[in-house]
Every structure is written in C-alpha cells, then in structure tokens.
GUPALO-62468 format. One line per 5 residues: their letters; for each residue x, z, y of N, C-alpha, C. Coordinates in steps of 0.2 Angstrom, whole numbers. Atoms other than C-alpha are relative to their C-alpha. Layout:
REM residues N
a) X Z Y X Z Y X Z Y | ...
REM end
This chain:
REM residues 413
xxxxx) 2 -6 6 406 403 793 -2 -5 -4 | 0 4 4 402 388 781 7 0 -5 | -6 0 4 420 390 776 -2 4 -5 | -1 -7 4 420 408 771 -7 3 -2 | 5 -2 4 403 409 764 3 -6 -8
xxxxx) 0 3 6 408 395 751 5 3 -2 | -7 -2 5 426 405 747 -3 8 -4 | 1 -5 5 416 420 743 -4 -1 -4 | 3 1 8 403 414 733 3 -5 -6 | -6 1 7 418 405 723 3 4 -1
xxxxx) -3 -7 5 423 422 721 -2 3 -5 | 7 0 6 409 429 716 -1 -4 -8 | -1 5 7 409 415 702 4 0 -5 | -7 0 4 424 416 697 1 6 -4 | -1 -8 2 425 436 695 -4 -2 -8
xxxxx) 3 -1 5 410 431 681 5 0 -6 | -2 4 5 420 420 671 7 3 -1 | -7 0 -1 437 426 675 4 1 -8 | -4 -2 5 441 434 658 -1 -6 -6 | 0 5 6 435 418 647 6 -5 3
xxxxx) -5 3 -3 446 408 659 7 1 -1 | -6 -3 2 461 418 655 4 0 -7 | -2 2 6 461 413 637 2 -8 2 | 0 7 -2 462 393 644 6 0 4 | -5 5 -2 475 380 652 -3 4 9
xxxxx) 4 0 -8 462 384 669 4 7 3 | 0 -6 -2 471 397 680 -3 -2 7 | 5 -2 -6 464 404 696 3 -7 5 | 0 3 -4 475 393 707 -1 -6 0 | 2 8 1 469 377 700 -8 1 1
xxxxx) 8 2 -1 449 383 701 1 2 7 | 2 0 -8 453 388 720 2 -6 4 | 0 7 -3 461 372 724 -1 -4 0 | 3 5 1 450 361 716 -6 2 3 | 7 -3 -2 436 370 722 2 -1 9
xxxxx) -2 3 -8 444 367 741 -1 -6 1 | -1 8 0 448 348 737 -8 -1 2 | 6 1 -2 429 348 734 -6 2 6 | 4 -2 -5 422 357 745 1 -5 6 | -4 4 -3 433 347 756 -6 -7 1
xxxxx) 4 6 0 422 330 751 -8 2 1 | 7 2 1 406 336 747 -3 6 5 | 2 -4 -5 403 350 760 2 -3 9 | -2 2 -4 402 342 776 2 7 7 | -1 -6 -5 410 355 792 5 6 -3
xxxxx) -4 -5 3 419 365 778 7 1 3 | -7 2 -1 436 357 780 3 -1 8 | 0 -1 -10 433 359 800 6 5 1 | -5 -5 -1 447 370 805 -4 6 3 | 5 -5 -4 438 387 808 5 6 2
xxxxx) -5 -2 -2 455 396 810 5 -3 8 | -5 1 -5 465 394 827 6 -2 -1 | -6 1 1 483 389 827 3 6 0 | -4 -6 0 488 406 832 -3 5 -6 | 3 -3 4 476 414 822 3 -2 -10
xxxxx) -6 2 7 485 405 805 5 0 2 | -4 -1 2 500 409 811 -1 7 -1 | -2 -7 1 498 427 813 -1 2 -9 | 1 -3 6 490 426 795 7 -3 -5 | -7 1 4 505 418 789 5 1 1
xxxxx) -6 -4 -5 518 429 798 -3 6 -5 | 2 -5 3 507 444 789 1 2 -6 | 1 2 8 504 437 771 9 -1 -1 | -8 3 1 524 432 771 5 8 1 | -4 -6 -2 530 449 778 -4 5 -9
xxxxx) 1 -5 6 519 459 766 2 -3 -7 | -3 2 4 523 447 752 8 2 -3 | -8 -2 1 541 450 755 1 9 -2 | 0 -6 -1 541 467 756 -1 2 -8 | -1 0 4 532 469 741 3 -3 -9
xxxxx) -3 5 4 540 457 730 9 4 -1 | -4 0 -1 555 467 736 3 7 -4 | 2 -9 1 550 487 730 -1 -4 -9 | 1 1 5 545 478 713 6 -3 -5 | -8 0 5 564 474 708 7 5 4
xxxxx) -4 -7 -2 577 487 708 8 -2 -1 | -5 3 1 597 485 708 2 -1 -7 | 0 -2 9 595 490 689 -1 -7 -3 | 2 6 2 587 474 687 5 -7 2 | -5 6 -3 599 462 695 7 3 -4
xxxxx) -5 -2 2 614 471 686 0 -1 -9 | 3 0 7 604 472 668 1 -9 -3 | 2 6 3 602 457 655 6 -5 2 | -5 4 -2 618 450 656 3 -5 8 | 2 3 -6 615 447 675 -2 -8 0
xxxxx) 3 4 -1 604 435 672 -3 -4 7 | 3 1 -6 595 437 687 2 -2 6 | -4 0 -4 610 436 698 1 -6 0 | -2 7 1 617 420 692 -7 -5 2 | 7 4 -4 597 413 696 0 0 7
xxxxx) 1 -4 -8 597 422 714 7 -5 2 | -5 3 -4 615 414 718 3 -6 -2 | -3 6 0 623 400 711 -9 -4 -2 | 5 5 0 604 392 707 -3 -3 6 | 4 1 -9 597 395 725 5 -3 3
xxxxx) -2 5 -3 611 387 733 2 -7 -2 | -1 7 3 612 372 720 -7 -2 4 | 5 2 -2 595 370 723 -1 -2 7 | 0 3 -7 595 369 741 3 -7 2 | -4 9 -1 608 356 742 -2 -5 -3
xxxxx) 4 6 2 601 347 730 -6 -4 1 | 7 2 -1 583 347 736 1 -3 7 | 0 1 -5 590 342 753 5 -8 -1 | -2 7 3 601 327 746 -6 -3 -3 | 5 6 4 586 321 736 -4 -3 7
xxxxx) 6 1 -5 575 323 752 4 -5 7 | -3 4 -4 588 312 762 2 -7 -3 | -1 7 6 590 300 748 -6 -3 2 | 7 4 2 571 297 745 -3 0 7 | 6 -1 -7 564 301 763 5 -2 3
xxxxx) -3 4 -4 576 290 772 -1 4 10 | 1 1 -9 569 296 791 1 7 0 | 1 -5 -1 571 313 789 8 4 2 | -8 -1 -2 588 321 797 3 6 -5 | -1 -4 4 599 332 788 -1 8 0
xxxxx) 2 -8 -1 593 350 796 -8 -1 -2 | 4 1 3 576 343 792 -2 0 -7 | -3 1 6 581 340 776 -1 8 -6 | -1 -6 -1 588 357 774 -8 6 -1 | 5 -5 2 572 365 778 -6 -1 -5
xxxxx) 6 1 6 561 355 767 1 4 -6 | -5 -4 6 573 362 753 -2 7 -1 | 5 -8 0 570 380 759 -5 2 -2 | 6 1 1 554 379 760 -3 0 -8 | 2 5 7 552 371 741 7 6 -5
xxxxx) -3 -3 5 566 383 735 -2 8 -4 | 1 -6 0 556 399 734 -8 -1 -7 | 3 1 5 547 401 716 -7 4 0 | 5 -4 1 530 408 713 -1 2 -5 | 2 -4 5 527 423 702 -8 1 -2
xxxxx) 9 1 3 507 423 700 0 -8 -1 | 2 7 3 508 403 695 6 3 -8 | -3 0 6 521 410 683 -2 5 -5 | 2 -6 2 510 424 678 0 0 -6 | 1 1 8 506 418 660 7 1 -3
xxxxx) -6 -1 6 525 417 655 4 6 1 | -3 -6 -1 530 433 664 -4 6 -4 | 4 -6 2 518 443 654 -2 -1 -8 | 0 2 8 516 434 635 7 2 -4 | -5 -1 6 524 443 623 4 -5 -6
xxxxx) -4 2 3 529 429 615 7 -3 1 | -8 2 -2 543 425 625 3 6 0 | -5 -5 1 557 435 622 1 5 9 | -2 -4 -6 561 449 637 3 2 5 | -7 1 -5 576 446 643 -1 -5 4
xxxxx) 2 5 -3 569 430 647 -6 0 5 | 4 0 -5 555 435 655 2 4 5 | -4 -3 -6 564 447 666 5 -4 4 | -4 3 -5 575 435 671 -5 -5 5 | 4 3 -3 562 425 677 -5 3 4
xxxxx) 5 -5 -5 550 439 685 5 1 5 | -4 -1 -8 565 444 696 1 -6 3 | -3 6 -5 571 427 701 -7 0 3 | 4 2 -3 554 425 705 -4 5 6 | -1 -5 -5 552 440 717 5 2 5
xxxxx) -5 0 -6 567 440 727 3 -8 1 | 0 4 -5 569 423 731 -3 -6 3 | 2 2 -7 558 419 742 0 4 5 | -3 -3 -5 565 433 752 7 -4 1 | -7 0 -2 582 425 750 -1 -8 3
xxxxx) 4 7 -1 573 407 754 1 1 9 | 2 2 -7 569 413 772 6 1 4 | -7 -1 -6 587 417 781 3 -9 0 | -2 7 0 592 398 776 -6 -5 2 | 6 3 -5 573 392 783 2 2 4
xxxxx) -2 0 -5 578 400 797 4 -2 3 | -6 3 -3 596 394 801 -1 -6 -2 | 0 7 -1 590 376 798 -5 0 4 | 4 2 -7 577 377 810 4 2 6 | -3 0 -6 588 386 822 6 -6 1
xxxxx) -5 4 -1 603 372 820 -6 -6 1 | 4 7 -1 588 358 821 -4 1 6 | 1 0 -8 583 365 839 4 1 4 | -9 -3 -2 601 366 845 -1 -7 6 | 1 4 -5 594 351 856 -2 3 9
xxxxx) -1 -2 -5 592 363 870 6 4 3 | -3 -4 0 606 373 869 7 0 -7 | -5 1 6 624 374 859 -1 2 -5 | 1 -1 7 625 374 841 4 7 -1 | -3 -7 0 639 389 844 -6 5 2
xxxxx) 5 -7 -4 625 400 855 -7 1 -8 | 7 0 5 610 395 842 3 4 -9 | -3 -2 4 623 401 828 -1 7 0 | 0 -8 1 626 417 834 -5 2 3 | 7 -3 -1 609 420 841 -2 2 -5
xxxxx) 3 -3 10 604 419 821 1 4 -2 | -4 -6 2 616 429 816 0 7 0 | 2 -8 -2 615 444 827 -8 -1 -1 | 7 -2 -2 597 442 832 -4 -1 -8 | 5 -1 7 589 437 814 1 3 -4
xxxxx) -2 -1 7 600 442 802 1 8 2 | -3 -8 -1 609 458 810 -6 4 0 | 5 -7 0 594 466 818 -5 1 -4 | 5 -1 5 582 461 805 1 6 -5 | -1 -4 5 594 471 793 -1 7 2
xxxxx) 1 -6 -3 595 485 803 -6 5 1 | 8 -2 0 577 487 807 -2 0 -6 | 1 -1 7 575 486 788 2 6 -3 | -4 -5 1 587 496 785 -3 10 1 | 1 -6 -3 582 512 795 -8 0 -1
xxxxx) 8 -1 3 562 508 791 1 2 -7 | 0 0 5 565 508 775 3 7 -4 | -4 -8 1 577 524 773 -3 4 2 | 2 -6 -3 569 534 783 -10 0 -3 | 7 2 4 551 528 776 1 5 -5
xxxxx) -2 -2 7 557 531 758 -1 8 1 | -3 -6 -2 565 548 764 -10 5 1 | 6 -3 -3 549 554 773 -7 1 -6 | 5 2 6 536 548 758 2 6 -6 | -1 -4 4 545 558 746 1 8 1
xxxxx) 2 -6 -3 547 572 756 -8 5 2 | 8 -1 2 528 573 757 -3 1 -5 | 2 -2 7 526 571 741 0 5 -4 | -3 -3 3 535 582 735 -3 8 1 | 5 -5 -1 527 597 746 -7 0 1
xxxxx) 9 1 2 510 589 742 -2 1 6 | 3 1 -6 507 586 760 -5 -4 2 | 3 6 -1 500 569 758 -6 -1 -7 | 6 2 5 483 565 748 4 -5 -5 | -1 5 4 485 555 733 -1 -7 0
xxxxx) 2 8 -3 473 539 738 4 -1 7 | -3 5 -8 484 538 755 7 -1 -1 | -5 2 2 500 535 745 3 -5 3 | -1 8 0 497 518 745 1 -3 8 | 3 3 -8 492 517 763 7 0 3
xxxxx) -5 -1 0 508 525 766 7 -4 1 | -6 5 0 520 513 759 -3 -7 2 | 3 7 -3 509 497 766 1 0 5 | 0 0 -5 511 503 782 6 -1 3 | -7 2 -3 530 502 782 4 -7 1
xxxxx) -3 4 -5 533 484 784 -5 -5 5 | 5 -1 -5 517 485 796 6 2 7 | -6 -3 -5 531 496 806 6 -7 1 | -5 7 0 545 479 802 -2 -4 5 | 5 4 -5 532 469 811 1 1 9
xxxxx) 0 -2 -6 530 479 826 7 1 3 | -7 -1 1 550 484 826 3 -7 3 | -2 6 0 554 466 826 0 -4 5 | 3 3 -5 544 461 840 3 5 6 | -5 -5 -6 554 475 850 4 -3 2
xxxxx) -9 1 2 571 470 845 1 -7 1 | -2 6 0 570 452 843 4 -1 -5 | -2 1 5 573 453 826 -5 -4 -6 | 4 5 3 569 442 812 -7 7 -5 | 6 -3 2 551 452 805 1 -1 -10
xxxxx) 1 2 7 553 444 787 7 3 -2 | -6 -3 2 572 449 785 -1 7 -1 | 3 -6 1 566 467 790 -6 1 -5 | 5 -3 8 551 468 777 4 -1 -5 | -3 -1 6 562 463 763 4 5 0
xxxxx) -7 -5 1 578 473 768 -5 7 0 | 6 -6 2 563 487 769 -2 1 -7 | 3 2 8 556 482 752 7 6 -6 | -6 -5 3 574 487 745 1 4 1 | -4 -8 -3 579 502 754 -4 3 -2
xxxxx) 5 -6 1 563 511 753 0 2 -8 | -2 -4 5 566 515 734 6 4 1 | -5 -5 1 582 524 737 -3 6 1 | 3 -7 -1 571 538 743 -7 2 -2 | 6 0 3 553 535 737 -1 -4 -5
xxxxx) 1 4 6 553 529 717 -8 -3 -1 | 8 2 1 534 527 718 -1 -7 2 | 2 5 -3 535 515 728 -1 -8 -1 | 3 6 6 534 499 717 -6 2 1 | 6 -1 2 519 507 709 -6 -2 6
xxxxx) 2 0 -5 511 510 726 -1 -9 2 | 0 6 -3 513 492 732 -3 -4 -3 | 4 6 5 508 484 717 -5 0 -2 | 7 -1 0 493 492 716 -3 -3 6 | 5 2 -7 487 487 736 1 -9 -2
xxxxx) 0 7 1 494 468 729 -6 -2 -6 | 8 2 7 481 467 713 -6 0 3 | 5 -2 -2 468 475 723 -2 -6 6 | -1 4 -7 470 464 740 3 -6 0 | -4 5 1 483 455 738 -1 -9 -4
xxxxx) 5 6 2 474 442 725 -4 -2 3 | 5 1 -4 461 440 735 2 -4 6 | -2 6 -6 472 432 750 0 -6 -3 | -3 5 4 480 422 737 -4 -6 -3 | 6 5 2 464 415 731 -1 -5 7
xxxxx) 4 4 -6 460 410 749 5 -3 1 | -4 5 -1 475 403 751 1 -6 -3 | 1 5 3 474 392 738 -7 -6 2 | 7 3 -1 455 388 742 2 -5 10 | -2 3 -6 463 384 761 5 -6 -2
xxxxx) -3 4 1 475 373 754 -4 -7 -3 | 5 6 1 463 362 744 -2 -5 5 | 3 3 -4 454 360 759 4 -5 6 | -3 5 0 468 353 767 4 -6 -1 | -5 6 3 476 342 754 -5 -6 0
xxxxx) 6 5 0 459 331 754 2 -6 6 | -2 5 -6 461 323 772 6 -3 -1 | -5 2 -1 478 321 770 4 -5 -6 | -4 5 5 480 311 754 1 -8 -1 | 0 9 -1 478 294 761 8 -2 4
xxxxx) -5 0 -4 494 297 769 7 -1 -6 | -4 -2 7 503 300 751 3 -9 0 | -7 5 2 520 287 747 1 1 -7 | -3 1 6 527 281 733 7 6 0 | -8 -3 -1 542 288 739 -1 11 1
xxxxx) 2 -8 2 533 307 741 -3 3 -6 | 0 -3 7 528 308 725 7 0 -4 | -7 -2 3 545 304 717 4 6 2 | -2 -5 0 552 317 728 -2 7 -2 | 7 -7 3 537 330 722 4 0 -7
xxxxx) -2 -2 8 545 326 705 4 3 -1 | -7 -2 -1 563 327 708 -1 8 0 | 0 -8 -2 560 345 717 -1 2 -7 | 1 -6 6 552 351 701 3 -2 -7 | -1 -1 9 561 345 686 9 -2 3
xxxxx) -7 0 0 580 338 692 2 6 6 | -2 -6 -3 580 349 708 -1 9 -2 | -1 -6 4 576 365 698 3 -1 -6 | -3 -1 9 583 360 679 6 1 2 | -8 -1 -1 601 355 686 4 6 0
xxxxx) -3 -5 -2 605 370 694 -3 7 -4 | 3 -4 5 597 382 681 4 -2 -7 | -5 0 4 607 373 669 7 2 0 | -8 -4 -2 624 377 678 -1 5 2 | 2 -6 -3 617 394 684 2 4 -8
xxxxx) 0 0 7 616 396 664 6 1 -5 | -8 2 4 633 390 657 2 5 -2 | -4 -7 1 643 403 648 -5 6 -4 | 6 -5 5 626 413 642 1 0 -7 | 1 2 9 626 406 624 -7 0 -1
xxxxx) 5 2 2 610 403 628 -2 -8 -1 | 0 7 2 601 389 619 -3 -7 6 | 2 5 -5 595 370 626 -8 1 3 | 7 -1 2 576 374 621 0 5 6 | 3 -6 -4 577 392 633 4 -2 7
xxxxx) -2 4 -7 589 382 648 -7 -4 1 | 5 4 -4 574 368 648 -7 5 1 | 5 -4 -1 561 383 647 -1 2 5 | -3 -2 -7 568 390 662 1 -2 6 | -1 6 -4 571 375 669 -8 -1 4
xxxxx) 6 0 -2 555 370 671 -5 4 3 | 3 -5 -4 545 386 674 2 3 6 | -1 -2 -7 549 386 692 -4 -4 4 | 7 3 -5 531 384 699 2 3 8 | -1 0 -7 530 380 718 -7 4 2
xxxxx) 9 -2 -4 514 390 727 2 4 6 | 1 -4 -7 511 404 739 5 -1 5 | -7 -1 -3 528 406 744 2 -7 3 | -3 6 -3 531 387 748 -6 0 7 | 6 1 -5 513 387 757 1 5 7
xxxxx) -1 -5 -5 516 402 766 7 -1 4 | -8 3 -2 536 397 770 -3 -6 5 | 2 6 -5 528 380 778 -5 1 6 | 2 -3 -5 517 390 787 3 2 6 | -5 -4 -5 529 400 796 3 -3 3
xxxxx) -5 3 -3 539 386 798 -6 -3 7 | 4 1 -5 525 378 808 -2 2 6 | 1 -6 -3 522 393 816 6 0 6 | -4 -3 -6 539 391 827 -2 -6 4 | 3 2 -4 532 376 834 7 -4 3
xxxxx) -6 4 -3 549 365 832 -3 -7 2 | 2 6 -2 539 348 833 6 -5 0 | -6 6 2 554 338 823 -4 -6 -2 | 2 8 0 552 319 822 -3 0 -8 | 2 0 9 550 321 801 -6 6 -1
xxxxx) 4 -5 1 537 336 803 -4 -3 -5 | 7 3 5 522 325 797 3 -1 -8 | -2 3 7 533 318 780 0 7 -3 | -1 -5 5 539 336 776 -4 5 1 | 6 -4 3 521 344 778 -2 -3 -5
xxxxx) 6 4 4 515 330 766 4 1 -5 | -6 -2 7 531 334 753 -2 7 0 | 0 -9 2 527 352 752 -7 0 -4 | 8 0 3 507 348 751 0 -2 -9 | -1 1 6 511 337 736 4 3 -6
xxxxx) -5 -3 2 525 346 729 -4 7 -3 | 5 -3 3 514 360 728 -6 0 -5 | 4 2 4 500 352 721 1 -2 -7 | -1 -1 6 508 346 707 3 5 -5 | 0 -5 3 514 361 703 -4 4 -3
xxxxx) 8 -3 3 498 369 701 -3 -2 -6 | 3 2 6 492 358 690 5 -1 -7 | -5 2 3 509 353 681 0 7 -4 | -4 -6 4 515 371 677 -6 5 -3 | 5 -5 3 498 380 676 -4 -4 -7
xxxxx) 4 1 9 490 368 660 6 -2 -4 | -3 1 5 507 366 653 3 9 -1 | -4 -7 2 511 386 652 -2 2 -7 | 2 -4 10 500 392 635 3 -8 -4 | -6 5 7 507 373 624 7 1 2
xxxxx) -5 0 1 524 376 633 2 9 -2 | 0 -7 6 523 396 626 2 -3 -8 | 1 -1 6 518 391 610 7 -7 -3 | -6 4 2 531 376 607 8 6 1 | -6 -5 -2 547 389 616 -2 3 -5
xxxxx) -1 -5 7 539 403 600 1 -6 -6 | -2 2 6 540 390 587 8 -1 0 | -8 3 2 558 385 591 4 6 -2 | -3 -6 3 562 404 592 -1 1 -4 | 3 -3 5 553 408 576 6 -5 -6
xxxxx) -2 3 3 564 393 568 8 3 1 | -5 -3 -2 580 400 577 3 5 -4 | -1 -4 3 578 416 569 0 7 5 | -1 -7 -5 580 435 575 8 1 2 | -9 0 -2 601 431 577 1 -3 6
xxxxx) 0 3 -6 596 420 593 3 4 6 | -3 -5 -5 605 427 609 -8 2 5 | 9 1 -7 585 425 618 -1 6 -2 | 3 -5 2 580 440 606 4 5 1 | -4 -7 0 594 452 610 -1 5 8
xxxxx) 3 -6 -6 588 468 620 2 0 6 | -4 -2 -7 589 470 637 3 5 1 | -4 -5 -1 596 488 636 7 -2 -4 | -6 0 4 608 481 624 5 -5 3 | -4 7 -2 612 465 637 4 4 5
xxx) -5 -4 -5 616 481 650 6 4 -3 | -5 -5 3 627 491 640 5 -5 -3 | -6 5 2 639 476 636 4 -3 6
REM end
C-alpha cells in the first residue's frame, strides 16, 4: 500500500500546481518519474514490487490495447492522405529505416545481442510518445501541417511497431520449432486472425453504435462506455481465437470510424479522464524501477540511448522528408522531437510478458529504460526552447515558406 499511497498523494499535490507547471519546462512525465526515483531512494518498501508478474503483464496488455484503439480512432484516412502525405512518409519510410538503423546500432554498440534481440529492441524504441510531445503538437507557434504530421505519426506508429515486435519475438523463439512454422503461425494467427477480429468488432460495433445513436436508444453519457467496450471485446475474442489482441484493437480503432463518426471524440474523452491517470502511474512505476538498475548502466548503453534519440531517429526523418521542400530547420525540428515514453515502456512490458528468457534480455531492459529516461528529460526540457528557436526561424523565413502552407491546400494539390 505504501506505493499506492505515495502515488495518490503525488497526484493530489500535482493537481494543485498543474496549471503553473504547464507554463514551464517541467512536464508531468518529469514530475512523476523524478518522484518515483526519489521514493525509491527515500522511502524503504515503496520500491518493493507490490504487483505480481501476472498482474503487471495484465496491466501492460490492457494499457496497450486501450492505447492502440484510442490512437487509431483519433486518426482518419483523410489525415494520412492530406498534408502532402507527410504522415505516410513518416509511418512508412521512417518506420522501416528506424527499426533497421536501431537494430544495426544495437548490434554494433551492444555486441552481445543477437540479430533478433536487436530487432526486438529497435521495435520497442520505434514507437514515439504523443503525450511527451503534447507541447509541440498543441503549440500555435508551430505550423499546422508540421503539428499534424507529428501528431498522426505519434498516434499510429505504436500500432505499427507491434507487428514488428511480435515478429522478432517469434523468430527469437524458433529454438523449439522450425522457422517456417514460426513464420506461418505469426502470419496466420497473429496478423491474419487479429485483423479479422479487429475488422469484425470495429465494423459491427461502429454500425450498432451509430444505429443506437440515430434512433435515440442510447443515453448520451453511456456512448463513451459503448466505444471503450470494443477494445475489451477484442481482447476476449483474441483469447478465444489465438489472435493478437494488439493487432485486433488497432484495426478495430480504424474500422469503427466507418460506422460511428463520434468514436474519436468519445475515446479521447476517456483517455483524457482515465488514460492520463494511468500514464502518470506508469511513469511513477518507471521511476521506481530506474534507481535500482542505475548501477548496471555502462557507457555502451548510454551511447546506444543517445544514438537512438538522434541518428536512429533523425536520419530516417531526413530521408522520409526528402523531396517535400521542407527546410533543414524543419527536418531537424521534426527529427529531434520524436520522444520515447509510455508506448515504449508498455511495449517493453509486453515483451517481458511473453517470457522469452533471451540471453540479451538484461541488456535490452537497461537500454529501453535508459533511452526512455533520457528522452523524458531531454525532450521535456527542450520543448519550449525548441519551439522558440523554430518560431524565430519561421519568422525570418517569411510567410512564403513551405511550412506555412495550409493543410487543406496541401490536400488539394
């Protein structure tokens, strides 16, 4: 109970000064991570694991399912097609190059990892955190098309990271089965069944929700619960069919919009009310776990974390934006603000829940923890100064700069 008591007290204290802190470089992830680190040092017993392994796995799985579903409902196909396809560039070219460079960097800097372990690490760290980048995507000083591209990328790349993660885990576990069987099972059960389950629940659920809304069968306050029930149904159906609950939830979030246009609003309302509290709790737990592992950090791990947040992120962004006529400052701005946070933490927990017991697991855990920790502070503290510098450059570039082009104009060209 000591851990939960410390967290609840912290939430209360943070709520009292949250508006003040919004005007500073001190973000909520920084506050709750630092609090967890201090609690681990100053309060004996708080750092003891009060959640069993199965409970942590269940928490991680439900969290990722809700995160994937909510992110998918927030993004429509129109967002992908518009803005000169900037989001598509970031979600295709960038994603593939980031995982490739991340795996290569892991094998070079952390030579004890196998190729599949390096792939798992790269997939976990490929997901960027929309919450950590909220200051960027909500700032009116950043052009709308840049904000939209970063928002769509952060909203969907966690879902796209999941198939890569599961694929590399499957190949890493081929010790007991042939690689052909592993690949076939992954494609059929994880991807195939997961997609079918997601489409079935998303399309049917969306149609029923819209029918009930149109005929006024459903009370307005319960529309949110109706939407939130769909990803839970994905979990139950996936357990029964052997499908991937994560693929199913992500596909369902995309599919439900075709029938129920208000799905996005209701899922966002749920995230803002309850998802934020869960996010704070994850960062608090993360801070608790960081301190005991601090003595195991090496220079190689620090180097990999720095590379993951710079070269591994920035080079693929530069390649993805080639030919868009966006300036070098914009490419650097979009390349730097690819923060790692909640999604990477939860993906890491999901990987541990698979219990692969790989030889490189301790190194991978430390690499994820250090990269996320560095991102929490580096991206949080640099957000407001970065926006200021970028806005000054935009002012000097004038209104004719490609960055100022309106999104609807980009969509029509």
